[in-house]
C-alpha positions in Angstrom: 51.8 100.8 88.7 50.0 103.2 86.2 51.9 105.6 83.9 50.4 108.5 86.3 51.4 107.2 89.8 54.9 106.2 91.0 55.0 105.4 94.9 58.1 105.8 96.1 59.3 104.7 100.0 62.0 106.9 101.3 63.8 105.8 104.6 65.9 107.8 106.5 63.3 110.5 106.2 65.4 112.8 109.2 68.7 112.6 107.4 70.6 115.9 106.7 69.9 115.4 102.8 66.4 114.3 102.9 64.4 117.6 102.2 66.8 118.2 99.2 66.0 114.2 97.9 62.4 114.8 98.2 62.6 118.3 95.9 64.5 116.0 93.7 61.6 113.6 93.6 59.2 115.7 93.5 60.3 117.0 90.2 58.1 114.2 88.4 54.3 115.3 88.5 53.7 111.1 89.4 55.9 110.6 91.8 53.9 109.6 95.4 56.3 109.3 98.3 56.0 107.9 101.6 58.7 108.6 104.0 59.7 106.6 107.1 61.9 106.7 109.9 63.0 104.7 113.1 62.6 108.3 114.8 58.8 109.4 114.9 59.9 113.0 114.8 62.1 113.2 112.1 61.8 116.0 109.8 61.1 114.4 106.9 57.6 113.7 109.1 56.5 117.3 108.4 57.5 117.3 104.6 55.1 114.7 103.4 51.8 113.7 103.6 53.0 110.1 104.8 55.1 109.3 106.9 55.6 105.6 108.6 57.4 104.5 111.5 59.7 101.7 111.1 62.0 99.8 113.3 66.2 100.5 112.9 67.7 98.2 110.8 69.3 96.4 113.6 65.8 95.4 114.6 64.9 91.8 113.5 61.7 93.2 112.4 63.2 95.8 110.3 62.7 93.5 106.9 59.1 92.5 107.8 57.9 96.2 108.6 59.2 97.4 105.9 57.5 94.8 103.3 54.5 95.8 105.6 54.2 99.2 104.4 55.4 98.2 101.1 52.4 96.3 100.9 50.1 98.3 102.0 51.2 101.4 100.3 51.4 99.6 97.0 55.1 101.1 97.0 56.8 100.3 93.6 60.6 101.6 94.7 62.1 101.8 98.1 65.0 104.6 98.5 66.9 103.9 101.4 69.0 106.9 102.2 70.3 105.3 105.7 73.8 103.2 105.3 73.3 100.4 107.8 69.8 99.3 105.9 71.4 99.0 102.9 72.7 95.0 103.1 69.7 93.9 105.1 67.6 95.2 102.6 70.0 93.7 100.0 70.1 90.4 101.3 65.8 90.2 100.6 65.3 91.7 97.2 63.4 88.9 96.0 60.9 89.1 98.9 60.3 92.8 98.0 60.1 91.7 94.1 57.4 89.8 95.5 55.8 92.5 97.3 56.1 94.3 93.8 58.5 96.8 95.2 62.1 97.5 93.7 65.0 98.1 95.8 67.4 101.2 94.8 70.6 98.9 96.4 73.3 97.5 95.0 74.4 93.8 95.9 74.5 92.6 99.2 78.3 91.5 98.2 79.5 94.9 96.8 77.7 96.8 99.8 80.2 94.2 102.0 82.9 95.2 100.5 82.1 98.9 100.0 81.0 99.7 103.6 84.0 98.3 105.5 87.0 101.0 104.1 89.7 98.2 104.4 88.4 95.8 102.6 87.7 98.2 100.0 91.2 99.0 99.8 92.7 95.7 99.6 89.8 95.1 96.9 90.7 97.7 94.8 94.2 97.1 95.3 94.2 93.6 94.4 92.2 94.3 91.5 94.9 96.8 90.3 93.3 100.4 91.1 95.6 103.1 92.8 94.5 103.8 96.3 96.3 105.3 99.3 99.2 103.9 100.9 97.5 102.1 104.0 97.7 99.4 106.5 94.7 97.6 108.5 95.7 97.5 112.5 93.9 95.6 115.3 96.3 96.7 118.2 98.4 99.5 119.8 101.5 97.8 118.1 100.5 97.8 114.9 99.4 101.4 114.9 102.9 102.2 116.0 104.0 100.3 113.4 101.9 101.5 111.1 102.8 105.2 111.6 106.6 104.3 111.3 105.6 102.8 107.8 103.8 105.3 106.6 106.2 107.7 107.1 105.5 109.2 109.9 106.5 111.9 111.8 107.7 113.3 108.2 104.5 112.5 106.7 101.1 113.6 108.1 98.9 110.3 108.2 95.0 109.8 109.0 93.0 106.9 110.5 89.6 105.9 110.9 87.7 102.8 111.8 87.1 100.4 109.2 83.5 100.4 109.5 82.1 103.4 110.3 79.6 106.4 109.3 80.5 109.8 108.5 83.8 111.5 110.4 83.0 109.2 113.6 86.8 108.1 114.3 88.4 110.1 111.9 91.4 111.2 112.9 94.5 113.5 111.4 97.9 113.0 113.0 100.2 115.9 111.7 103.7 116.6 113.3 103.4 120.0 112.4 100.0 121.2 114.1 100.6 121.7 117.7 98.3 122.1 120.7 98.5 125.9 121.1 97.6 126.3 117.4 94.3 123.7 118.0 93.1 125.8 121.0 93.3 128.7 119.3 92.7 128.8 115.6 90.5 125.6 115.1 87.2 124.9 116.0 86.4 121.8 118.7 85.6 119.8 116.3 88.9 119.4 114.0 89.8 116.1 113.4 93.4 116.8 114.0 95.0 115.2 117.0 98.4 114.8 118.7 100.2 111.4 117.8 100.9 111.5 121.9 97.1 111.6 122.2 96.3 109.1 119.7 98.8 106.2 121.0 97.1 107.1 124.7 93.6 107.0 124.1 94.1 103.7 122.1 96.3 102.2 124.7 93.7 102.6 127.1 91.1 100.1 125.6 90.9 97.6 122.7 89.4 99.5 119.7 87.9 98.5 116.3 89.9 97.6 113.3 91.4 100.6 111.7 92.6 102.0 108.5 95.7 103.7 108.8 97.0 105.5 105.7 98.5 108.4 104.0 96.8 111.8 104.2 95.2 113.3 101.0 96.2 117.0 101.6 94.8 118.4 98.0 91.2 119.4 97.0 88.4 116.8 97.6 85.6 116.1 95.3 82.4 114.2 96.1 81.2 112.3 93.1 77.8 111.5 92.6 76.9 108.5 90.2 74.5 106.5 88.5 75.2 103.0 88.2 73.5 100.3 86.3 74.7 96.8 87.1 78.4 97.7 87.5 78.3 99.7 84.6 78.7 103.8 85.2 75.5 105.9 83.5 76.7 109.2 84.9 79.5 110.4 86.8 78.9 113.8 88.6 82.0 115.2 90.1 81.7 118.5 92.4 84.3 120.1 94.3 84.1 120.7 98.1 84.7 123.8 98.6 83.5 124.4 102.3 82.1 121.8 104.4 80.7 121.6 108.1 80.8 118.5 110.3 81.5 116.5 107.4 78.7 118.1 104.9 79.4 120.2 101.4 77.4 123.8 101.9 79.8 125.3 98.9 80.9 123.7 95.9 81.3 123.5 92.3 80.8 120.9 89.8 84.0 120.0 88.0 84.4 117.9 84.7 87.6 115.9 85.9 87.5 113.3 83.3 90.7 111.5 85.5 88.1 111.2 88.2 85.3 110.2 86.1 87.9 107.2 84.4 88.5 106.9 87.8 85.0 106.3 88.9 84.2 104.2 86.3 86.7 102.0 87.0 85.6 101.3 91.0 81.8 101.1 89.6 82.7 98.3 87.6 84.9 96.5 89.7 82.4 96.9 92.6 79.6 96.3 90.6 77.6 99.0 92.2 74.0 99.9 91.3 71.7 103.1 91.4 72.7 105.8 93.2 76.2 105.9 94.7 78.8 108.2 96.2 82.4 108.5 95.9 84.9 110.5 97.8 88.0 111.3 96.2 91.0 113.8 97.6 94.1 114.8 95.3 96.9 112.7 96.8 100.5 114.4 97.5 101.9 113.5 94.0 99.1 114.9 92.3 96.7 112.1 92.0 93.6 111.9 92.7 92.6 108.8 95.1 89.6 107.1 96.7 88.5 108.2 100.3 85.9 106.1 100.7 82.2 105.2 99.1 78.6 105.7 100.2 76.7 103.2 98.4 73.6 105.1 98.6 72.1 108.4 97.4 74.2 111.0 99.1 72.6 114.1 100.6 74.1 116.9 98.6 73.3 114.8 95.5 70.4 117.9 95.3 72.5 119.9 94.3 73.1 118.7 91.0 69.5 119.8 90.1 71.4 123.2 90.1 73.5 122.0 87.2 70.7 120.3 85.2 70.5 116.9 86.9 68.2 115.0 89.2 70.1 111.9 89.9 67.8 110.5 92.4 64.7 110.6 89.4 67.0 109.0 87.0 67.6 106.3 89.2 64.3 106.1 89.9 63.1 106.0 86.2 66.2 103.4 85.3 64.8 100.9 88.1 61.4 101.0 86.7 62.8 101.1 82.9 61.1 104.2 82.2 62.7 106.5 79.1 65.2 108.8 79.8 66.4 111.5 77.4 69.6 112.6 76.8 69.2 116.0 77.8 68.5 114.4 81.1 71.8 113.4 81.4 73.4 116.7 80.3 75.8 118.5 83.3 76.0 122.1 83.3 79.5 122.1 84.3 81.1 125.1 86.0 77.5 125.5 88.0 78.5 126.7 91.6 76.1 126.1 94.6 75.5 127.2 98.4 73.5 125.3 100.9 71.8 127.4 104.3 69.5 125.8 106.8 65.9 125.9 106.7 63.4 124.8 109.2 59.7 123.1 109.8 57.4 124.3 112.5 54.9 121.6 114.4 
């Protein structure tokens, strides 16, 4: 690598946040980006000059293909946007280092916990950190027992698969929400479900391990972080004011010290590294608790540019040992943002 050229391979070029992350990286004049995706028509293909089709992370040839691209393009840093790619990549850090490329991923042991919501809650509880009241279930009998122990129907509860991406499999069960209200006042993608429908569906066939927990009714924050081997370097909470399909489209950067301390503890206990995202929500008792971790760069991380910090670029500079000024770590708290759709034509 020369001082005037930093070659980055960004995988997951079709991810919803790919365009914004590219904008972050392009803020540095020395950055040269090769984008990659398993989909040959991923939107990122039309935003960069160099694009590579790679195999899915589940394909045995995935690592060899990414290594081949790194060697061919003289890649200095690999920035993965796809959750399923994280563990396979982290298991081959040494091979990438031999190819001259650094991986922006946390250790495999950390990812094994962070990517499994049940293991994550159990681990943090064991380490003395507050988490929502929860149960882990594998069959309908355990599910019904968990609902009862968590206080349903007097209390609202929720459930989701221990291992899942986005909002897949996530549902909220509330005794106060009725079907007539759902039909006429909620969009078809509402996450509410009746207890009757939940137990009916879960009884119909075997289901994956579920995390059943208390529902956190308060405001929700996405917390974009920069970590270095388990030490928090920068933690940037942003209030999620409006979401579409689980993606923040309106928000505000808020300096909440309780969130910052809590996330710092989680980063330390899990020994996370690089860019990582934490979702926290206020409980019924007023305390912010963890919902889940995205142990990678989050799509809406690009919104922090408006608040004066470029988290993806900071992670690149940190990984390469390039100087980071104090000014680059100063957040313009109170900044608000809105996101909108744009198009590419081809």
